[in-house]
N, C-alpha and C positions, 0 to 999 in steps of 0.2 A: 550461649556466649555470655560472658560476664559483662556487667556494666562497664568495667574498666576497659575490656577489650573492645567493646563497641565504641567507646569514646576514642580510643587510639585509632581505630579504623576510620572513624569519621574525620578525625584531625588529619590523618594521612591522605584521605580522599580530597579534603579541602586544600591541603598543601599542594597536591598534584594539580588541582584545578587552577589555583592561583598561579602556579609555576607556568602552566600552559598559557594562561591568560596574558601573562607578562612576556614570556619568552618568545612565543610564536610571532607576535607583531614585530618584535625587535629583530627576529631572524629573517624578516623580509616579507611577511604576509601583511603588508601595510594595507590600510583601507583605501578604496578607490579615491583618486585625486579629485578634489572639488573643481568643477568646471565653471568658468565665469558665466554669469547670466545677469540680465537687467533686473531691476526691481519691478515687482508687479504693478500694474496700473490700477488694479482694484483690490480692495481688502474689505474685511467685515462681511456680514451676511448680505444676501440679496434683499431688495426692498420688500419682497413678499414671496410666498410660495405659490404664486400663480404661474401658469404656463408661460405667459409673456415675460414676466420678471425673471424667471429661471432661464429662459432661452437667451435673454439679454446677458445674464451673468455667464452662461456657458460660452457664449460667443466672445465675451471679454477675456475669459480665461484662455480660450483658444488663441487669441491674438498674443497674449503674454507668452504662451507656449511656443508660438511661431517665432517670436523675437528671441527667445532663449535658444531655439533650434539654430537660428542663423548665427548667433554668437558662438555656440558650441562648434559649429562647422568652421567658422573663421578661426577658432582656437585650435582646430585640427583634431577634435575629438569626434570621430565619426560614430563611435558607439553611442554616445550621448545624443548626437544629432539624429541618428536613426531611431532611437527610443522615443525622442520627442516628436518625430514625424508620425510615428504610429499613434502616439497619444493624442495628437492634434486632429485625428479623424473627426469630421463634422458630426458623426453619430455619437461621439463620446460626450459626457456631461460632467464637467469639472466645475465645482463651486469655487475652487481657488487653485492657483498654481504659483509657486515661487521656486525658480530654478537655482537660487543661490544656496551655497553651503550644502551641496549634495541633493537638494531638491525637497520641496514639500508639496504634496498634492492632496486634494480632497475631491474624490470622484463619486458620483451617484450612479448606481445601477438600478434602473427601474424608474417609475414615474413618481417623483417626490411630491408633486402637486396633489396627487390622488392617494398617496400612501397613508394607510391606517396603522401600519407596523413598520418600524424603522430599526434596522440593525446597523450599528457602527462597528466595523471590523478594524481592530487595531493590531498591526503586525509586530512581530518580534525583531530580533537582531538580524542584521544583514540585508534588509530590504531597502533598496535605493531606487531612484528613477531608472537606472540602467537595467535593473531586473524587476521592474514594477509588475510584470506579468505574474510574479509569484503571489502578490497580494490580489490582483485583479481576478485571477482564476478562481480563487476561493470565494470572492465576493459574488461573482457571477453564478457559481454553483449554489450558493446559499439563496440568492434571489430566485433562481429557478425552482428551488425546493419550496420557497415561501409562496410563490405564485403571485396573482394579481393583488392589488391594493397593498403592496409592500415596496419598500425601497431599501437597498443596502448601500451604505456609505463606506467606501474604502478610504480610511483615514490614515494617510502617511503624513501626519502633521508634525513630525519631529525627526531629528537626525538619529536614526537607529544606530546602536553600537555595532561594531564588527562582531561577527559570530564568536570568534575566539579573541577576546580582549579583556583587559581589566574593566573597561566600561560595562561589559556584559554581565559582570558579577557584582556590580555596585549600582546604587540607585540614582546616581547623578543625572543621567540622561532622562530618567523617568520623572524626576522631580520637576524639571523644566517642561517636559512634555505634558504632564498632568495639568498644568496651568492652562495650556493651550486647549487641551481636550475638554476641560470643564467649561471654558469659554465657548467652545463649539457646541457643546450640549445645550448651553443656555441659548445660543442662537437658534438651535433646532426647536427649542421650546417656544420661542417667540414666533418662528415660522409655522410650526405645526403643533399647536398647544394640545390638541386632542389625540395625537398619534401615540402609540405605545412604543417607547424607545428602549432599546437594550444595547449594552456594550458587549462585544464579542471579541475576546482578547487572547491572542496566541503568545505563548512563551514569554519573552521579555515584555511583550505588550501587556501581560497580566500585571507586571510591576507598575506600569503606567496607569492602567485602569484602576488598580487598588487605590491609587492616590487621587483619582478623579471620581471615585464611586460615591462620594458624599453629595454629588449633584442631585437635587431633589426630584428632578424630572425622570429619573431612570426607573424602569420596571424591573430589569434584570441585569446582573453582571455575570457574564459567562467566562470563566477562566479555564483554558485548556492547554495542555503541554506546558504547564507552568512550573518554573523552578522554585516558586515561592513568591510571596508578595512583599516581604519586609515587615509584615504584621504577624502578631502571634496567632490571631484567629479572625474569623469573618466579622465578628462583632466590632473589632477594632477599626474596620473600614468606615464605621459610622454612616452607613447607608440605609435608606429606606428600601432599597432594591433587594430582591432575592438574589443571593450569591450562589452560583452553581459552579461546579468544578468536575473535570473529567480528565482521564489519562488513558491513552491507548496502551494495550498490553506490550507492544514492541517499541514504546517510546523511550529513547535513551535518557531522557531528562529524569527518569526515575532513579538513575544512578548518581545524580547530583546530591552531595551531602546537604542536608537541610539544617544548616547552621547560620548564624549571623555573628561575625567576629569583628569587633572594632579595629580600625586601622587608621591612625592619625585622624584626619577630618572626615572620614567616611567609614563604611563598614562593608566587609566582603561577605557575600551570601545573602539569602533572603528568608532564612528562618523556617518556620513550620511548614511541613508538607501540606499543600492545599487539598490533597485528596484524603488526608488523614481525618480520623474522627476528632482529633484534637483541634483541628482548624474549624470545624463546625459548619462547613458549607454543604449545600445539597449536592449529591453526586448524580451525574447523568450517564447513561450507557455510552461508552467511548470506543468500543470495538477492539480489534486486535492490531490496529495499524501503528505506524511509526509517527515520528515527531511532525512530519509535514503532511499527514494524511487526514487531518480532522475535517477539512472542508472538501475532501475528495468526492466527486459526484457518486451518488449511490451508497456512500459509506454510512455506517451506523452513527458515528458522531455528527455527521452533517444532518441526518434526520432528527437526531436528538436536539441539536441546537436550533433547528428550524421550529420544532415544536415549542421550545422555550420562548423564542422570539414571538411566536404566535399566541403565547399565553396558555399553552397546553402542558400537560404532564408528559415529560419525556420518557417515563417508564422507570422501572426498578433496575438499578445497576448491579444489584447483588446476583450472585450465581454466574456460572459460565465464566467468560472473560470479558463480557461486555462493559464492565465498569472500570476496566484497566486494573492496575495493581498498585499497591503501596510501595513506596521506596523502602 
């Protein structure tokens, strides 16, 4: 295929993506309505990462969640109220909860007080309080794979874009989220200065993590199912961390055109393919699965990511289909 034909194909694919991003929401696939919720009563990090201080924070977040549940029920949103009832289980461990504007949550899976390895899982588009189980399931699977002396933080610290929307192909949401994520990483450094901390970032979450990767406390930044980062290469992230990337062989994200096109005050698309040689990240075995299979129990990418978080070599992605495929 000539360079001219490749260019035309990429422009056509990008045009189709933009058209879908704009047209589908207008045609009625609107994002879920925001449900009213009270302001949280606690903010900022816990006073310490001791069992007592963490238990106090978890209890305070649970009270905030119960208050939001009551308000959602009074508003007539049973789905949100039911989701919050499940999340307010006394066995759950939330460092923070804010039910406003779709909801923000930061939950710990494992014993943060004793953790020597911490993975912060950042979700992509379409994850909300109402379907929070999508994020939690992967966090729990990763913690089980990591074992004792580890903690996994499910970080829903931003309003994710709708899966099919203009926001999902631009960096606006990621720019604001990255500020919050960097602040949280700094809080973890204060609470757990000797722990090995990694960012584990799915899909649009990789756009967020790329902008937060310069935080000096990070050991690794793991990008998977990524549409791109908005940067030309891994070096542009200006991070001391090792940047890893993987893509499952059946992940539809491989078909997204890797372009970045200026549009008024923003740009559409995220540029260089993260699993390409040009991007320059280390690749890990990512198996044959699809876009939502990376943290599936027993999967190849789950085992690879757990090894990375533990400071181990995840293996050689070359050969077979274990390293995914290039777009």
